[in-house]
N, C-alpha and C positions, 0 to 999 in steps of 0.2 A: 504494499500500499504506500502510495506517495505521501510525503509529509504535508500537512496543512500549514500554510505560512501566513494566510490572512483569515481572520475570523469569519468574514462574510462568506467566503468561498465555501464553507461547510454546508451552507443552506442551498447551494446550487443543485439542480436535478441530476447533473452527471457525476456527482461525487458519491463514492460508495458509502453506505451507511455503516457507521461503526459498530453499533449494537442492533443488528436486524431483529433480534428477539424481542427487544423492548419496542422497536418501531411497529411491530404487528400486534403487540399486546394491547387489547381494547381498554384495559384498566390502567395503562401507563400514560403519562402526559407527554411521552417522547413522540415526537413527529419528525421523522427522518433523523438528522443529527441535531436538532434543537431539543434539548432536554426539558424546556419549559417555556411557556409563553405567558405574558401578562397584558392586560388591557385596562387602562384607567379612563373611565368616562366621567367627565365633570363639565357641566355647563353645555352651552349650544356652540359646538365647534364651528359650524358653518357660519354663524353670526359673528363669532370672534374674528375669523378670517375676513369677513366683509368689512368689519369696523377698524381693523388694524391699519396703520399707515406703512408698515415695513414688515415684510416676512423674511427671515433668515432661516435657510436650511442648510443643515450641516450634520455630519455623522461624528460621533464621539466614541472613543474606546476607553473603558475604564478597567483597571486591573481588578482581578477577583479579590474581593475583601470579605472579611467576616466582621460584622458590626459588634460582636461580643467576643470577650476572651474565651479561649477553649477551657472546657471544664477541667478542674484539677483531678488528677487521678495518680495513684501511686501503684506500681507493680513491683512486688517482692519476690525474688526467686525462692523456691522451696526451702533452701537452707536457712534463709533469713526468717521464714515464718516459724521454724521450730526453735528458734533461739529465745 
């Protein structure tokens, strides 16, 4: 499999699906190579576009982040548990 070097290219039709078992599972949110989708609806979008003086269209990429700290956990080897 060729490497993916641009994030938007994984959504193209000719790109192999990385996890075909998830793509065909009706209980999975996976659609092709997109693991999840979100849609925010707030207000009248058409009206907002009609009333605005300037429309700026751009794509932005953000690194994957976690908004919370990972949970604390400790793993002890069996020898330490017996002490």
